[in-house]
C-alpha positions as CSV (number, residue, x, y, z in Angstrom):
1,M,20.3,99.0,147.6
2,P,20.8,102.7,146.1
3,Q,23.4,104.7,147.8
4,Y,20.4,107.4,148.1
5,L,18.5,105.3,150.5
6,P,18.9,104.9,154.3
7,S,20.0,101.1,155.7
8,S,17.0,99.6,157.7
9,G,17.3,101.5,161.3
10,S,18.9,104.4,160.3
11,A,17.7,107.9,159.1
12,L,19.5,110.1,156.1
13,K,19.4,113.7,157.3
14,F,19.2,116.1,155.0
15,S,19.5,120.5,155.8
16,A,15.4,120.1,154.9
17,F,14.2,116.6,155.5
18,D,15.2,113.3,156.7
19,V,14.8,110.2,155.1
20,T,13.8,107.2,157.1
21,L,13.6,103.4,155.8
22,V,10.1,102.2,157.0
23,E,10.1,98.9,154.8
24,E,11.8,96.9,152.2
25,S,10.3,94.4,150.1
26,H,11.8,92.2,147.2
27,E,9.7,91.3,144.3
28,L,10.8,88.4,141.1
29,E,12.6,91.4,139.7
30,F,12.7,94.5,141.4
31,A,13.0,96.1,145.1
32,V,10.5,98.4,146.7
33,H,11.3,100.6,149.4
34,E,9.0,102.1,151.5
35,C,10.4,105.2,153.1
36,L,9.5,108.6,155.2
37,L,10.1,112.0,154.5
38,Q,10.1,114.2,157.3
39,A,10.7,118.2,156.9
40,T,13.0,119.5,159.5
41,K,11.5,122.7,159.7
42,E,7.6,122.4,159.0
43,D,5.6,119.8,160.6
44,F,5.3,118.0,157.1
45,E,6.2,114.3,156.1
46,L,5.3,112.3,153.3
47,S,5.5,108.8,152.3
48,V,7.1,107.8,149.2
49,R,7.7,104.5,147.5
50,F,11.2,103.5,145.7
51,V,11.0,101.0,143.1
52,S,14.9,99.7,141.7
53,C,15.3,97.6,139.0
54,S,19.0,97.1,138.7
55,Y,19.0,95.4,134.9
56,W,16.2,97.1,133.5
57,P,15.5,97.2,130.2
58,D,18.6,94.8,129.2
59,S,17.1,92.0,131.3
60,C,13.7,91.9,129.7
61,T,13.8,88.6,127.8
62,P,11.3,88.5,126.2
63,I,10.7,92.1,125.6
64,H,7.2,92.4,126.2
65,T,8.4,91.8,129.8
66,A,10.1,95.6,130.0
67,F,6.1,96.6,130.7
68,D,6.1,94.3,133.9
69,L,7.9,97.2,135.5
70,V,5.9,99.6,134.4
71,N,2.7,98.0,135.4
72,A,4.0,97.3,138.7
73,S,4.9,101.1,139.0
74,R,1.3,101.7,137.9
75,Q,-0.1,99.7,140.6
76,F,2.2,101.5,143.2
77,H,1.3,105.0,141.6
78,T,-2.3,105.8,142.5
79,N,-2.6,109.2,142.5
80,R,-1.6,110.7,139.4
81,R,-1.2,114.2,140.9
82,Q,1.9,112.9,142.5
83,P,5.1,112.6,140.6
84,I,6.8,109.5,139.8
85,V,10.8,110.1,140.4
86,V,12.9,108.0,138.3
87,V,16.4,107.3,139.0
88,D,19.1,105.6,136.3
89,R,22.5,104.7,137.3
90,F,24.4,105.9,134.2
91,G,22.3,109.2,133.9
92,G,19.7,108.9,131.7
93,R,18.7,106.4,129.2
94,E,17.2,103.9,131.1
95,A,15.2,106.5,132.9
96,S,14.1,107.9,129.8
97,L,13.1,104.4,128.2
98,F,11.0,103.7,131.2
99,C,9.2,106.9,130.9
100,A,8.7,106.9,127.5
101,L,7.4,103.5,127.6
102,F,5.1,104.7,130.9
103,A,3.8,107.8,128.6
104,L,3.7,105.7,125.5
105,Q,1.2,103.4,127.4
106,D,-0.9,106.1,128.6
107,Q,-1.0,107.6,125.6
108,M,-2.5,104.2,123.9
109,M,-4.8,103.5,127.0
110,D,-6.3,107.3,126.7
111,E,-5.9,108.4,123.0
112,N,-5.7,104.8,121.3
113,A,-2.6,106.1,119.7
114,V,0.9,106.7,119.9
115,S,3.7,108.7,118.6
116,V,7.5,107.2,119.4
117,Y,9.1,109.1,117.2
118,E,7.4,112.3,118.4
119,L,8.0,111.6,122.2
120,M,11.3,110.6,121.6
121,R,12.0,113.9,120.2
122,I,10.6,115.5,122.7
123,Y,13.1,114.0,125.3
124,H,15.9,114.7,123.2
125,Q,14.8,118.6,123.2
126,Q,14.9,118.5,126.8
127,R,18.0,116.3,127.3
128,P,20.1,116.1,124.2
129,G,21.8,112.9,123.6
130,V,19.7,111.1,125.9
131,W,19.4,108.3,123.3
132,R,22.7,106.2,122.5
133,S,21.6,105.2,118.9
134,K,18.8,104.5,116.7
135,E,18.4,101.0,118.5
136,D,16.6,103.3,121.3
137,L,14.0,103.9,118.9
138,V,13.9,100.7,117.5
139,W,13.7,99.0,121.1
140,L,11.0,101.0,122.1
141,Y,8.6,100.6,119.1
142,S,9.6,96.9,119.4
143,A,8.7,96.7,123.4
144,L,5.6,98.9,122.4
145,A,4.9,96.3,119.7
146,A,5.0,93.4,121.6
147,G,3.1,95.3,124.7
148,V,0.0,95.9,122.8
149,D,-0.9,92.0,123.3
150,H,-0.4,92.7,127.3
151,I,-2.6,96.0,127.8
152,P,-5.3,95.3,130.5
153,E,-8.1,94.0,129.3
154,G,-11.5,96.1,129.0
155,S,-9.2,99.6,128.4
156,P,-9.7,101.4,125.2
157,A,-6.6,100.8,123.7
158,K,-7.1,97.1,124.1
159,R,-10.4,96.9,122.5
160,S,-8.9,99.3,119.9
161,A,-5.9,96.9,119.2
162,S,-8.4,93.8,119.2
163,L,-10.5,96.1,116.4
164,R,-7.7,96.7,114.0
165,A,-6.2,93.3,114.4
166,S,-10.0,91.8,113.8
167,R,-10.0,94.3,110.5
168,K,-6.7,93.3,109.6
169,A,-7.8,89.7,109.9
170,G,-10.7,90.3,107.4
171,A,-8.8,92.3,105.0
172,S,-6.1,89.6,104.5
173,R,-8.9,86.9,104.4
174,A,-10.4,89.5,101.4
175,T,-7.3,90.2,99.7
176,S,-6.5,86.4,100.0
177,T,-10.0,85.5,98.4
178,E,-9.8,88.2,95.6
179,S,-6.5,86.5,94.6
180,I,-8.0,83.5,94.0
181,V,-10.8,84.4,91.9
C-alpha cells in the first residue's frame, strides 16, 4: 500500500484534514483504496478513491493493455468536474504517460483526432525533463495505435476509426486493381 494512505482501522491526521481507509479491494493488476477525507476545522468530508498500479506501464504486454488502467480509472471517475490525482513513484514519467493516454483517449472520443506530439510538448513545457527519451513518444504512439481497436463500441472515435479502416481497405483494393490493369 502506498505510504500516503492509512492502514486499515487507523486514520492519518494532517493539519487540515484526516484520512481514513474505508475499503480496500484488489483487481487483477491494481488495487483500489476507498478513503474518507474529513476536514478538521469545518463540517466537510469527501470520499476519495485511490487506484494504484505499481508496475504500470512497464507491465503492459501486449501494449494495448495500457488502456486497462485508464479505462478502469474512467469507470471510477464518473464526475468530470472532480479532479483525478495521479501519483508516480519516481516523480513524473509514469504519471505523465497515464495522463497523456487519458487525455488522448478523451481527445479521440471527442474530436476523432489526436496530437500526441502537441500533448507531449505541453507536458514538457509544464515540467521540463518529464520525458526520459524519444522512446516515451514512440511508446505513446504505439499504445494509442494498439488502443484504437479497444475504444468502446458506439463512441464517435470507434465509428471514425472503423470508417478510416474501411476507406483504407477500399483504397488498397483500388490500388491493387489498378496495378493489375
